[in-house]
PQR file with spaces between the fields and no chain letter, atoms N, CA, C, O and H, PARSE charges and radii, in Angstrom:
ATOM       1  N    MET     1     -13.987    8.272    3.254 -0.4000 1.5000
ATOM       2  CA   MET     1     -15.096    7.900    4.081 -0.0000 2.0000
ATOM       3  C    MET     1     -15.385    8.961    5.147  0.5500 1.7000
ATOM       4  O    MET     1     -16.552    9.285    5.369 -0.5500 1.4000
ATOM       5  N    PRO     2     -14.366    9.513    5.814 -0.5600 1.5000
ATOM       6  CA   PRO     2     -14.678   10.532    6.827  0.2800 2.0000
ATOM       7  C    PRO     2     -15.447   11.721    6.248  0.5500 1.7000
ATOM       8  O    PRO     2     -16.352   12.240    6.899 -0.5500 1.4000
ATOM       9  N    ALA     3     -15.102   12.155    5.042 -0.4000 1.5000
ATOM      10  CA   ALA     3     -15.814   13.286    4.445 -0.0000 2.0000
ATOM      11  C    ALA     3     -17.287   12.939    4.229  0.5500 1.7000
ATOM      12  O    ALA     3     -18.160   13.778    4.453 -0.5500 1.4000
ATOM      13  H    ALA     3     -14.367   11.733    4.513  0.4000 1.0000
ATOM      14  N    TRP     4     -17.562   11.723    3.802 -0.4000 1.5000
ATOM      15  CA   TRP     4     -18.942   11.271    3.614 -0.0000 2.0000
ATOM      16  C    TRP     4     -19.671   11.237    4.954  0.5500 1.7000
ATOM      17  O    TRP     4     -20.811   11.690    5.057 -0.5500 1.4000
ATOM      18  H    TRP     4     -16.853   11.042    3.621  0.4000 1.0000
ATOM      19  N    LEU     5     -19.005   10.695    5.989 -0.4000 1.5000
ATOM      20  CA   LEU     5     -19.637   10.621    7.307 -0.0000 2.0000
ATOM      21  C    LEU     5     -19.970   12.005    7.856  0.5500 1.7000
ATOM      22  O    LEU     5     -21.033   12.201    8.444 -0.5500 1.4000
ATOM      23  H    LEU     5     -18.079   10.327    5.905  0.4000 1.0000
ATOM      24  N    VAL     6     -19.079   12.953    7.668 -0.4000 1.5000
ATOM      25  CA   VAL     6     -19.325   14.322    8.148 -0.0000 2.0000
ATOM      26  C    VAL     6     -20.574   14.894    7.490  0.5500 1.7000
ATOM      27  O    VAL     6     -21.377   15.560    8.144 -0.5500 1.4000
ATOM      28  H    VAL     6     -18.215   12.794    7.190  0.4000 1.0000
ATOM      29  N    ARG     7     -20.738   14.633    6.184 -0.4000 1.5000
ATOM      30  CA   ARG     7     -21.936   15.125    5.477 -0.0000 2.0000
ATOM      31  C    ARG     7     -23.196   14.414    5.948  0.5500 1.7000
ATOM      32  O    ARG     7     -24.245   15.037    6.112 -0.5500 1.4000
ATOM      33  H    ARG     7     -20.086   14.092    5.653  0.4000 1.0000
ATOM      34  N    GLU     8     -23.088   13.109    6.164 -0.4000 1.5000
ATOM      35  CA   GLU     8     -24.255   12.304    6.519 -0.0000 2.0000
ATOM      36  C    GLU     8     -24.638   12.400    8.003  0.5500 1.7000
ATOM      37  O    GLU     8     -25.792   12.178    8.369 -0.5500 1.4000
ATOM      38  H    GLU     8     -22.236   12.604    6.031  0.4000 1.0000
ATOM      39  N    LEU     9     -23.668   12.731    8.839 -0.4000 1.5000
ATOM      40  CA   LEU     9     -23.905   12.779   10.285 -0.0000 2.0000
ATOM      41  C    LEU     9     -23.487   14.141   10.846  0.5500 1.7000
ATOM      42  O    LEU     9     -22.564   14.218   11.657 -0.5500 1.4000
ATOM      43  H    LEU     9     -22.731   12.912    8.541  0.4000 1.0000
ATOM      44  N    PRO    10     -24.151   15.203   10.424 -0.5600 1.5000
ATOM      45  CA   PRO    10     -23.744   16.525   10.902  0.2800 2.0000
ATOM      46  C    PRO    10     -23.786   16.609   12.431  0.5500 1.7000
ATOM      47  O    PRO    10     -24.710   16.115   13.077 -0.5500 1.4000
ATOM      48  N    GLY    11     -22.766   17.244   12.979 -0.4000 1.5000
ATOM      49  CA   GLY    11     -22.707   17.422   14.425 -0.0000 2.0000
ATOM      50  C    GLY    11     -22.038   16.273   15.154  0.5500 1.7000
ATOM      51  O    GLY    11     -21.770   16.372   16.352 -0.5500 1.4000
ATOM      52  H    GLY    11     -22.015   17.646   12.454  0.4000 1.0000
ATOM      53  N    LYS    12     -21.765   15.184   14.449 -0.4000 1.5000
ATOM      54  CA   LYS    12     -21.100   14.031   15.084 -0.0000 2.0000
ATOM      55  C    LYS    12     -19.589   14.149   14.890  0.5500 1.7000
ATOM      56  O    LYS    12     -19.127   14.649   13.865 -0.5500 1.4000
ATOM      57  H    LYS    12     -21.982   15.103   13.476  0.4000 1.0000
ATOM      58  N    ALA    13     -18.832   13.692   15.868 -0.4000 1.5000
ATOM      59  CA   ALA    13     -17.377   13.689   15.754 -0.0000 2.0000
ATOM      60  C    ALA    13     -16.948   12.535   14.849  0.5500 1.7000
ATOM      61  O    ALA    13     -17.379   11.396   15.031 -0.5500 1.4000
ATOM      62  H    ALA    13     -19.207   13.285   16.701  0.4000 1.0000
ATOM      63  N    VAL    14     -16.108   12.841   13.887 -0.4000 1.5000
ATOM      64  CA   VAL    14     -15.599   11.837   12.952 -0.0000 2.0000
ATOM      65  C    VAL    14     -14.090   11.927   12.961  0.5500 1.7000
ATOM      66  O    VAL    14     -13.537   13.021   12.850 -0.5500 1.4000
ATOM      67  H    VAL    14     -15.759   13.766   13.739  0.4000 1.0000
ATOM      68  N    VAL    15     -13.421   10.815   13.089 -0.4000 1.5000
ATOM      69  CA   VAL    15     -11.959   10.774   13.016 -0.0000 2.0000
ATOM      70  C    VAL    15     -11.545    9.716   12.004  0.5500 1.7000
ATOM      71  O    VAL    15     -12.265    8.748   11.761 -0.5500 1.4000
ATOM      72  H    VAL    15     -13.870    9.927   13.179  0.4000 1.0000
ATOM      73  N    ALA    16     -10.373    9.920   11.419 -0.4000 1.5000
ATOM      74  CA   ALA    16      -9.811    8.963   10.469 -0.0000 2.0000
ATOM      75  C    ALA    16      -8.580    8.336   11.115  0.5500 1.7000
ATOM      76  O    ALA    16      -7.717    9.038   11.642 -0.5500 1.4000
ATOM      77  H    ALA    16      -9.787   10.706   11.616  0.4000 1.0000
ATOM      78  N    VAL    17      -8.511    7.008   11.068 -0.4000 1.5000
ATOM      79  CA   VAL    17      -7.388    6.270   11.629 -0.0000 2.0000
ATOM      80  C    VAL    17      -6.706    5.521   10.493  0.5500 1.7000
ATOM      81  O    VAL    17      -7.344    4.749    9.778 -0.5500 1.4000
ATOM      82  H    VAL    17      -9.213    6.438   10.640  0.4000 1.0000
ATOM      83  N    GLY    18      -5.410    5.751   10.331 -0.4000 1.5000
ATOM      84  CA   GLY    18      -4.640    5.054    9.303 -0.0000 2.0000
ATOM      85  C    GLY    18      -3.778    3.980    9.937  0.5500 1.7000
ATOM      86  O    GLY    18      -3.199    4.192   11.003 -0.5500 1.4000
ATOM      87  H    GLY    18      -4.891    6.378   10.912  0.4000 1.0000
ATOM      88  N    HIS    19      -3.691    2.831    9.289 -0.4000 1.5000
ATOM      89  CA   HIS    19      -2.803    1.747    9.711 -0.0000 2.0000
ATOM      90  C    HIS    19      -1.705    1.645    8.663  0.5500 1.7000
ATOM      91  O    HIS    19      -1.973    1.310    7.510 -0.5500 1.4000
ATOM      92  H    HIS    19      -4.161    2.659    8.424  0.4000 1.0000
ATOM      93  N    LEU    20      -0.472    1.933    9.059 -0.4000 1.5000
ATOM      94  CA   LEU    20       0.645    1.950    8.118 -0.0000 2.0000
ATOM      95  C    LEU    20       1.749    1.015    8.583  0.5500 1.7000
ATOM      96  O    LEU    20       2.053    0.938    9.773 -0.5500 1.4000
ATOM      97  H    LEU    20      -0.255    2.206    9.996  0.4000 1.0000
ATOM      98  N    GLU    21       2.348    0.301    7.628 -0.4000 1.5000
ATOM      99  CA   GLU    21       3.501   -0.529    7.944 -0.0000 2.0000
ATOM     100  C    GLU    21       4.744    0.349    8.000  0.5500 1.7000
ATOM     101  O    GLU    21       4.936    1.219    7.150 -0.5500 1.4000
ATOM     102  H    GLU    21       2.100    0.363    6.661  0.4000 1.0000
ATOM     103  N    VAL    22       5.582    0.120    8.995 -0.4000 1.5000
ATOM     104  CA   VAL    22       6.834    0.847    9.125 -0.0000 2.0000
ATOM     105  C    VAL    22       7.737    0.481    7.949  0.5500 1.7000
ATOM     106  O    VAL    22       7.832   -0.684    7.561 -0.5500 1.4000
ATOM     107  H    VAL    22       5.426   -0.587    9.685  0.4000 1.0000
ATOM     108  N    GLN    23       8.399    1.497    7.388 -0.4000 1.5000
ATOM     109  CA   GLN    23       9.320    1.281    6.269 -0.0000 2.0000
ATOM     110  C    GLN    23      10.705    1.758    6.659  0.5500 1.7000
ATOM     111  O    GLN    23      10.852    2.757    7.362 -0.5500 1.4000
ATOM     112  H    GLN    23       8.321    2.443    7.702  0.4000 1.0000
ATOM     113  N    ALA    24      11.713    1.045    6.202 -0.4000 1.5000
ATOM     114  CA   ALA    24      13.098    1.412    6.488 -0.0000 2.0000
ATOM     115  C    ALA    24      13.376    2.817    5.972  0.5500 1.7000
ATOM     116  O    ALA    24      12.999    3.158    4.851 -0.5500 1.4000
ATOM     117  H    ALA    24      11.593    0.233    5.630  0.4000 1.0000
ATOM     118  N    GLY    25      14.032    3.624    6.783 -0.4000 1.5000
ATOM     119  CA   GLY    25      14.406    4.973    6.392 -0.0000 2.0000
ATOM     120  C    GLY    25      13.323    6.014    6.615  0.5500 1.7000
ATOM     121  O    GLY    25      13.586    7.208    6.471 -0.5500 1.4000
ATOM     122  H    GLY    25      14.339    3.347    7.693  0.4000 1.0000
ATOM     123  N    PHE    26      12.127    5.599    6.959 -0.4000 1.5000
ATOM     124  CA   PHE    26      11.044    6.536    7.250 -0.0000 2.0000
ATOM     125  C    PHE    26      11.020    6.725    8.763  0.5500 1.7000
ATOM     126  O    PHE    26      10.514    5.878    9.499 -0.5500 1.4000
ATOM     127  H    PHE    26      11.913    4.629    7.076  0.4000 1.0000
ATOM     128  N    LEU    27      11.573    7.848    9.213 -0.4000 1.5000
ATOM     129  CA   LEU    27      11.763    8.060   10.642 -0.0000 2.0000
ATOM     130  C    LEU    27      10.724    8.979   11.277  0.5500 1.7000
ATOM     131  O    LEU    27      10.648    9.073   12.502 -0.5500 1.4000
ATOM     132  H    LEU    27      11.984    8.536    8.615  0.4000 1.0000
ATOM     133  N    HIS    28       9.930    9.653   10.462 -0.4000 1.5000
ATOM     134  CA   HIS    28       8.952   10.612   10.963 -0.0000 2.0000
ATOM     135  C    HIS    28       7.620   10.336   10.266  0.5500 1.7000
ATOM     136  O    HIS    28       7.617    9.960    9.094 -0.5500 1.4000
ATOM     137  H    HIS    28       9.992    9.577    9.467  0.4000 1.0000
ATOM     138  N    PRO    29       6.499   10.510   10.947 -0.5600 1.5000
ATOM     139  CA   PRO    29       5.207   10.250   10.294  0.2800 2.0000
ATOM     140  C    PRO    29       5.018   10.988    8.962  0.5500 1.7000
ATOM     141  O    PRO    29       4.400   10.454    8.041 -0.5500 1.4000
ATOM     142  N    ASP    30       5.546   12.203    8.860 -0.4000 1.5000
ATOM     143  CA   ASP    30       5.407   12.945    7.602 -0.0000 2.0000
ATOM     144  C    ASP    30       6.140   12.274    6.439  0.5500 1.7000
ATOM     145  O    ASP    30       5.845   12.558    5.278 -0.5500 1.4000
ATOM     146  H    ASP    30       6.049   12.637    9.608  0.4000 1.0000
ATOM     147  N    ASP    31       7.095   11.385    6.742 -0.4000 1.5000
ATOM     148  CA   ASP    31       7.797   10.660    5.683 -0.0000 2.0000
ATOM     149  C    ASP    31       6.836    9.767    4.896  0.5500 1.7000
ATOM     150  O    ASP    31       7.127    9.397    3.758 -0.5500 1.4000
ATOM     151  H    ASP    31       7.334   11.154    7.685  0.4000 1.0000
ATOM     152  N    TYR    32       5.719    9.427    5.480 -0.4000 1.5000
ATOM     153  CA   TYR    32       4.744    8.535    4.840 -0.0000 2.0000
ATOM     154  C    TYR    32       3.713    9.295    4.002  0.5500 1.7000
ATOM     155  O    TYR    32       2.890    8.677    3.327 -0.5500 1.4000
ATOM     156  H    TYR    32       5.482    9.727    6.404  0.4000 1.0000
ATOM     157  N    ALA    33       3.751   10.607    4.039 -0.4000 1.5000
ATOM     158  CA   ALA    33       2.792   11.419    3.281 -0.0000 2.0000
ATOM     159  C    ALA    33       3.123   11.369    1.794  0.5500 1.7000
ATOM     160  O    ALA    33       4.249   11.058    1.406 -0.5500 1.4000
ATOM     161  H    ALA    33       4.419   11.110    4.587  0.4000 1.0000
ATOM     162  N    GLU    34       2.136   11.677    0.979 -0.4000 1.5000
ATOM     163  CA   GLU    34       2.281   11.650   -0.479 -0.0000 2.0000
ATOM     164  C    GLU    34       2.947   12.929   -0.985  0.5500 1.7000
ATOM     165  O    GLU    34       2.257   13.899   -1.296 -0.5500 1.4000
ATOM     166  H    GLU    34       1.221   11.930    1.294  0.4000 1.0000
ATOM     167  N    GLY    35       4.243   12.944   -1.069 -0.4000 1.5000
ATOM     168  CA   GLY    35       4.947   14.082   -1.650 -0.0000 2.0000
ATOM     169  C    GLY    35       5.461   15.067   -0.622  0.5500 1.7000
ATOM     170  O    GLY    35       5.008   15.087    0.523 -0.5500 1.4000
ATOM     171  H    GLY    35       4.804   12.156   -0.816  0.4000 1.0000
ATOM     172  N    PRO    36       6.415   15.886   -1.045 -0.5600 1.5000
ATOM     173  CA   PRO    36       7.021   16.871   -0.146  0.2800 2.0000
ATOM     174  C    PRO    36       6.009   17.895    0.351  0.5500 1.7000
ATOM     175  O    PRO    36       5.206   18.409   -0.428 -0.5500 1.4000
ATOM     176  N    GLY    37       6.048   18.186    1.626 -0.4000 1.5000
ATOM     177  CA   GLY    37       5.162   19.178    2.219 -0.0000 2.0000
ATOM     178  C    GLY    37       3.749   18.679    2.472  0.5500 1.7000
ATOM     179  O    GLY    37       2.927   19.402    3.035 -0.5500 1.4000
ATOM     180  H    GLY    37       6.700   17.769    2.259  0.4000 1.0000
ATOM     181  N    ALA    38       3.460   17.448    2.059 -0.4000 1.5000
ATOM     182  CA   ALA    38       2.119   16.898    2.260 -0.0000 2.0000
ATOM     183  C    ALA    38       1.999   16.364    3.686  0.5500 1.7000
ATOM     184  O    ALA    38       3.000   16.071    4.340 -0.5500 1.4000
ATOM     185  H    ALA    38       4.128   16.861    1.602  0.4000 1.0000
ATOM     186  N    ALA    39       0.781   16.247    4.146 -0.4000 1.5000
ATOM     187  CA   ALA    39       0.512   15.692    5.471 -0.0000 2.0000
ATOM     188  C    ALA    39      -0.314   14.425    5.313  0.5500 1.7000
ATOM     189  O    ALA    39      -1.014   14.249    4.315 -0.5500 1.4000
ATOM     190  H    ALA    39      -0.032   16.485    3.615  0.4000 1.0000
ATOM     191  N    LEU    40      -0.231   13.563    6.283 -0.4000 1.5000
ATOM     192  CA   LEU    40      -1.049   12.349    6.262 -0.0000 2.0000
ATOM     193  C    LEU    40      -2.517   12.731    6.423  0.5500 1.7000
ATOM     194  O    LEU    40      -2.834   13.645    7.185 -0.5500 1.4000
ATOM     195  H    LEU    40       0.338   13.706    7.093  0.4000 1.0000
ATOM     196  N    PRO    41      -3.411   12.051    5.721 -0.5600 1.5000
ATOM     197  CA   PRO    41      -4.836   12.408    5.787  0.2800 2.0000
ATOM     198  C    PRO    41      -5.586   11.732    6.928  0.5500 1.7000
ATOM     199  O    PRO    41      -6.771   11.424    6.797 -0.5500 1.4000
ATOM     200  N    TYR    42      -4.900   11.499    8.048 -0.4000 1.5000
ATOM     201  CA   TYR    42      -5.512   10.808    9.179 -0.0000 2.0000
ATOM     202  C    TYR    42      -5.416   11.677   10.431  0.5500 1.7000
ATOM     203  O    TYR    42      -4.512   12.501   10.568 -0.5500 1.4000
ATOM     204  H    TYR    42      -3.938   11.749    8.154  0.4000 1.0000
ATOM     205  N    ASP    43      -6.362   11.472   11.331 -0.4000 1.5000
ATOM     206  CA   ASP    43      -6.272   12.119   12.632 -0.0000 2.0000
ATOM     207  C    ASP    43      -5.325   11.346   13.548  0.5500 1.7000
ATOM     208  O    ASP    43      -4.630   11.928   14.380 -0.5500 1.4000
ATOM     209  H    ASP    43      -7.096   10.802   11.220  0.4000 1.0000
ATOM     210  N    TYR    44      -5.313   10.020   13.376 -0.4000 1.5000
ATOM     211  CA   TYR    44      -4.452    9.138   14.173 -0.0000 2.0000
ATOM     212  C    TYR    44      -3.819    8.115   13.230  0.5500 1.7000
ATOM     213  O    TYR    44      -4.423    7.700   12.241 -0.5500 1.4000
ATOM     214  H    TYR    44      -5.878    9.547   12.700  0.4000 1.0000
ATOM     215  N    VAL    45      -2.595    7.720   13.559 -0.4000 1.5000
ATOM     216  CA   VAL    45      -1.912    6.698   12.758 -0.0000 2.0000
ATOM     217  C    VAL    45      -1.417    5.610   13.692  0.5500 1.7000
ATOM     218  O    VAL    45      -0.838    5.887   14.743 -0.5500 1.4000
ATOM     219  H    VAL    45      -2.104    8.057   14.363  0.4000 1.0000
ATOM     220  N    ILE    46      -1.653    4.376   13.297 -0.4000 1.5000
ATOM     221  CA   ILE    46      -1.121    3.218   14.016 -0.0000 2.0000
ATOM     222  C    ILE    46      -0.045    2.612   13.133  0.5500 1.7000
ATOM     223  O    ILE    46      -0.328    2.147   12.029 -0.5500 1.4000
ATOM     224  H    ILE    46      -2.123    4.151   12.443  0.4000 1.0000
ATOM     225  N    PHE    47       1.188    2.620   13.620 -0.4000 1.5000
ATOM     226  CA   PHE    47       2.295    2.037   12.868 -0.0000 2.0000
ATOM     227  C    PHE    47       2.487    0.589   13.305  0.5500 1.7000
ATOM     228  O    PHE    47       2.523    0.289   14.498 -0.5500 1.4000
ATOM     229  H    PHE    47       1.417    2.998   14.517  0.4000 1.0000
ATOM     230  N    THR    48       2.609   -0.297   12.334 -0.4000 1.5000
ATOM     231  CA   THR    48       2.799   -1.717   12.603 -0.0000 2.0000
ATOM     232  C    THR    48       4.086   -2.173   11.937  0.5500 1.7000
ATOM     233  O    THR    48       4.557   -1.530   10.998 -0.5500 1.4000
ATOM     234  H    THR    48       2.580   -0.053   11.365  0.4000 1.0000
ATOM     235  N    PRO    49       4.664   -3.279   12.410 -0.5600 1.5000
ATOM     236  CA   PRO    49       5.845   -3.818   11.729  0.2800 2.0000
ATOM     237  C    PRO    49       5.481   -4.196   10.294  0.5500 1.7000
ATOM     238  O    PRO    49       4.354   -4.602   10.014 -0.5500 1.4000
ATOM     239  N    GLY    50       6.436   -4.060    9.408 -0.4000 1.5000
ATOM     240  CA   GLY    50       6.203   -4.450    8.023 -0.0000 2.0000
ATOM     241  C    GLY    50       6.059   -5.962    7.907  0.5500 1.7000
ATOM     242  O    GLY    50       6.767   -6.713    8.578 -0.5500 1.4000
ATOM     243  H    GLY    50       7.352   -3.730    9.636  0.4000 1.0000
ATOM     244  N    ALA    51       5.155   -6.398    7.068 -0.4000 1.5000
ATOM     245  CA   ALA    51       4.946   -7.828    6.840 -0.0000 2.0000
ATOM     246  C    ALA    51       5.956   -8.322    5.814  0.5500 1.7000
ATOM     247  O    ALA    51       6.288   -7.618    4.861 -0.5500 1.4000
ATOM     248  H    ALA    51       4.580   -5.788    6.523  0.4000 1.0000
ATOM     249  N    GLU    52       6.433   -9.530    6.022 -0.4000 1.5000
ATOM     250  CA   GLU    52       7.322  -10.134    5.040 -0.0000 2.0000
ATOM     251  C    GLU    52       6.466  -10.741    3.943  0.5500 1.7000
ATOM     252  O    GLU    52       5.577  -11.551    4.206 -0.5500 1.4000
ATOM     253  H    GLU    52       6.163  -10.102    6.797  0.4000 1.0000
ATOM     254  N    ARG    53       6.746  -10.338    2.713 -0.4000 1.5000
ATOM     255  CA   ARG    53       5.983  -10.820    1.570 -0.0000 2.0000
ATOM     256  C    ARG    53       6.936  -11.278    0.479  0.5500 1.7000
ATOM     257  O    ARG    53       8.034  -10.747    0.317 -0.5500 1.4000
ATOM     258  H    ARG    53       7.468   -9.680    2.500  0.4000 1.0000
ATOM     259  N    GLU    54       6.487  -12.269   -0.254 -0.4000 1.5000
ATOM     260  CA   GLU    54       7.245  -12.660   -1.430 -0.0000 2.0000
ATOM     261  C    GLU    54       7.013  -11.627   -2.515  0.5500 1.7000
ATOM     262  O    GLU    54       6.030  -10.887   -2.485 -0.5500 1.4000
ATOM     263  H    GLU    54       5.595  -12.701   -0.122  0.4000 1.0000
ATOM     264  N    ASP    55       7.913  -11.584   -3.461 -0.4000 1.5000
ATOM     265  CA   ASP    55       7.763  -10.695   -4.609 -0.0000 2.0000
ATOM     266  C    ASP    55       6.493  -11.093   -5.351  0.5500 1.7000
ATOM     267  O    ASP    55       6.405  -12.221   -5.836 -0.5500 1.4000
ATOM     268  H    ASP    55       8.711  -12.186   -3.485  0.4000 1.0000
ATOM     269  N    PRO    56       5.496  -10.196   -5.457 -0.5600 1.5000
ATOM     270  CA   PRO    56       4.236  -10.563   -6.098  0.2800 2.0000
ATOM     271  C    PRO    56       4.394  -10.882   -7.583  0.5500 1.7000
ATOM     272  O    PRO    56       3.522  -11.521   -8.172 -0.5500 1.4000
ATOM     273  N    CYS    57       5.478  -10.452   -8.183 -0.4000 1.5000
ATOM     274  CA   CYS    57       5.681  -10.708   -9.609 -0.0000 2.0000
ATOM     275  C    CYS    57       6.470  -11.991   -9.865  0.5500 1.7000
ATOM     276  O    CYS    57       6.559  -12.448  -11.005 -0.5500 1.4000
ATOM     277  H    CYS    57       6.187   -9.933   -7.704  0.4000 1.0000
ATOM     278  N    LEU    58       7.039  -12.571   -8.815 -0.4000 1.5000
ATOM     279  CA   LEU    58       7.890  -13.745   -8.982 -0.0000 2.0000
ATOM     280  C    LEU    58       7.146  -14.897   -9.654  0.5500 1.7000
ATOM     281  O    LEU    58       7.657  -15.483  -10.609 -0.5500 1.4000
ATOM     282  H    LEU    58       6.966  -12.200   -7.889  0.4000 1.0000
ATOM     283  N    GLU    59       5.956  -15.228   -9.175 -0.4000 1.5000
ATOM     284  CA   GLU    59       5.179  -16.332   -9.745 -0.0000 2.0000
ATOM     285  C    GLU    59       4.807  -16.032  -11.195  0.5500 1.7000
ATOM     286  O    GLU    59       4.866  -16.923  -12.043 -0.5500 1.4000
ATOM     287  H    GLU    59       5.541  -14.752   -8.400  0.4000 1.0000
ATOM     288  N    LEU    60       4.433  -14.810  -11.484 -0.4000 1.5000
ATOM     289  CA   LEU    60       4.091  -14.439  -12.858 -0.0000 2.0000
ATOM     290  C    LEU    60       5.312  -14.570  -13.768  0.5500 1.7000
ATOM     291  O    LEU    60       5.200  -15.073  -14.886 -0.5500 1.4000
ATOM     292  H    LEU    60       4.386  -14.086  -10.795  0.4000 1.0000
ATOM     293  N    ARG    61       6.482  -14.118  -13.291 -0.4000 1.5000
ATOM     294  CA   ARG    61       7.707  -14.249  -14.087 -0.0000 2.0000
ATOM     295  C    ARG    61       8.003  -15.710  -14.393  0.5500 1.7000
ATOM     296  O    ARG    61       8.358  -16.059  -15.519 -0.5500 1.4000
ATOM     297  H    ARG    61       6.573  -13.709  -12.383  0.4000 1.0000
ATOM     298  N    LYS    62       7.853  -16.568  -13.371 -0.4000 1.5000
ATOM     299  CA   LYS    62       8.109  -17.995  -13.573 -0.0000 2.0000
ATOM     300  C    LYS    62       7.178  -18.563  -14.632  0.5500 1.7000
ATOM     301  O    LYS    62       7.621  -19.313  -15.502 -0.5500 1.4000
ATOM     302  H    LYS    62       7.565  -16.284  -12.456  0.4000 1.0000
ATOM     303  N    LYS    63       5.891  -18.217  -14.574 -0.4000 1.5000
ATOM     304  CA   LYS    63       4.926  -18.716  -15.560 -0.0000 2.0000
ATOM     305  C    LYS    63       5.259  -18.210  -16.957  0.5500 1.7000
ATOM     306  O    LYS    63       5.174  -18.962  -17.928 -0.5500 1.4000
ATOM     307  H    LYS    63       5.532  -17.608  -13.868  0.4000 1.0000
ATOM     308  N    MET    64       5.636  -16.944  -17.064 -0.4000 1.5000
ATOM     309  CA   MET    64       5.978  -16.384  -18.370 -0.0000 2.0000
ATOM     310  C    MET    64       7.233  -17.042  -18.928  0.5500 1.7000
ATOM     311  O    MET    64       7.304  -17.317  -20.126 -0.5500 1.4000
ATOM     312  H    MET    64       5.705  -16.332  -16.275  0.4000 1.0000
ATOM     313  N    ASP    65       8.229  -17.299  -18.072 -0.4000 1.5000
ATOM     314  CA   ASP    65       9.446  -17.973  -18.519 -0.0000 2.0000
ATOM     315  C    ASP    65       9.134  -19.385  -19.004  0.5500 1.7000
ATOM     316  O    ASP    65       9.670  -19.831  -20.018 -0.5500 1.4000
ATOM     317  H    ASP    65       8.172  -17.076  -17.099  0.4000 1.0000
ATOM     318  N    GLU    66       8.265  -20.086  -18.275 -0.4000 1.5000
ATOM     319  CA   GLU    66       7.877  -21.439  -18.681 -0.0000 2.0000
ATOM     320  C    GLU    66       7.142  -21.409  -20.020  0.5500 1.7000
ATOM     321  O    GLU    66       7.357  -22.266  -20.877 -0.5500 1.4000
ATOM     322  H    GLU    66       7.830  -19.724  -17.451  0.4000 1.0000
ATOM     323  N    LYS    67       6.280  -20.421  -20.186 -0.4000 1.5000
ATOM     324  CA   LYS    67       5.538  -20.284  -21.430 -0.0000 2.0000
ATOM     325  C    LYS    67       6.472  -20.014  -22.599  0.5500 1.7000
ATOM     326  O    LYS    67       6.330  -20.607  -23.668 -0.5500 1.4000
ATOM     327  H    LYS    67       6.105  -19.725  -19.490  0.4000 1.0000
ATOM     328  N    LYS    68       7.444  -19.103  -22.386 -0.4000 1.5000
ATOM     329  CA   LYS    68       8.413  -18.810  -23.436 -0.0000 2.0000
ATOM     330  C    LYS    68       9.233  -20.043  -23.798  0.5500 1.7000
ATOM     331  O    LYS    68       9.466  -20.327  -24.973 -0.5500 1.4000
ATOM     332  H    LYS    68       7.559  -18.621  -21.518  0.4000 1.0000
ATOM     333  N    ALA    69       9.667  -20.768  -22.772 -0.4000 1.5000
ATOM     334  CA   ALA    69      10.462  -21.980  -23.009 -0.0000 2.0000
ATOM     335  C    ALA    69       9.639  -23.021  -23.764  0.5500 1.7000
ATOM     336  O    ALA    69      10.158  -23.694  -24.654 -0.5500 1.4000
ATOM     337  H    ALA    69       9.478  -20.537  -21.817  0.4000 1.0000
ATOM     338  N    GLY    70       8.372  -23.156  -23.418 -0.4000 1.5000
ATOM     339  CA   GLY    70       7.493  -24.113  -24.083 -0.0000 2.0000
ATOM     340  C    GLY    70       7.249  -23.749  -25.535  0.5500 1.7000
ATOM     341  O    GLY    70       7.265  -24.626  -26.398 -0.5500 1.4000
ATOM     342  H    GLY    70       7.950  -22.610  -22.694  0.4000 1.0000
ATOM     343  N    SER    71       7.023  -22.466  -25.827 -0.4000 1.5000
ATOM     344  CA   SER    71       6.782  -22.090  -27.213 -0.0000 2.0000
ATOM     345  C    SER    71       8.058  -22.128  -28.030  0.5500 1.7000
ATOM     346  O    SER    71       7.998  -22.371  -29.235 -0.5500 1.4000
ATOM     347  H    SER    71       7.010  -21.753  -25.126  0.4000 1.0000
ATOM     348  N    ALA    72       9.220  -21.895  -27.413 -0.4000 1.5000
ATOM     349  CA   ALA    72      10.485  -22.003  -28.146 -0.0000 2.0000
ATOM     350  C    ALA    72      10.767  -23.458  -28.486  0.5500 1.7000
ATOM     351  O    ALA    72      11.298  -23.739  -29.560 -0.5500 1.4000
ATOM     352  H    ALA    72       9.268  -21.698  -26.434  0.4000 1.0000
ATOM     353  N    ALA    73      10.426  -24.390  -27.602 -0.4000 1.5000
ATOM     354  CA   ALA    73      10.655  -25.818  -27.845 -0.0000 2.0000
ATOM     355  C    ALA    73       9.692  -26.334  -28.900  0.5500 1.7000
ATOM     356  O    ALA    73      10.022  -27.297  -29.592 -0.5500 1.4000
ATOM     357  H    ALA    73       9.995  -24.161  -26.729  0.4000 1.0000
ATOM     358  N    ALA    74       8.522  -25.739  -29.055 -0.4000 1.5000
ATOM     359  CA   ALA    74       7.519  -26.203  -30.003 -0.0000 2.0000
ATOM     360  C    ALA    74       7.816  -25.719  -31.431  0.5500 1.7000
ATOM     361  O    ALA    74       7.234  -26.225  -32.390 -0.5500 1.4000
ATOM     362  H    ALA    74       8.255  -24.956  -28.493  0.4000 1.0000
ATOM     363  N    ARG    75       8.716  -24.744  -31.570 -0.4000 1.5000
ATOM     364  CA   ARG    75       9.043  -24.232  -32.910 -0.0000 2.0000
ATOM     365  C    ARG    75       9.871  -25.262  -33.662  0.5500 1.7000
ATOM     366  O    ARG    75      10.718  -25.935  -33.075 -0.5500 1.4000
ATOM     367  H    ARG    75       9.189  -24.333  -30.791  0.4000 1.0000
ATOM     368  N    PRO    76       9.622  -25.384  -34.980 -0.5600 1.5000
ATOM     369  CA   PRO    76      10.405  -26.350  -35.799  0.2800 2.0000
ATOM     370  C    PRO    76      11.802  -25.861  -36.074  0.5500 1.7000
ATOM     371  O    PRO    76      12.577  -26.547  -36.739 -0.5500 1.4000
């Protein structure tokens, strides 16, 4: 988006702000960059505590297990 804004609004100041969740073992902002030697693509970064989330695949696994159990029980 910042690159688009720079083209569309020549002469205007454009900054990019990234919101990143803190991750265990990541002690420096560069630790969050994509790959070794890479830099974050933001002018400013706001670090927030990580959100607690359930495993997004857990519900899908449960449904698949139930489906497998149901089709195994239906076999003669």
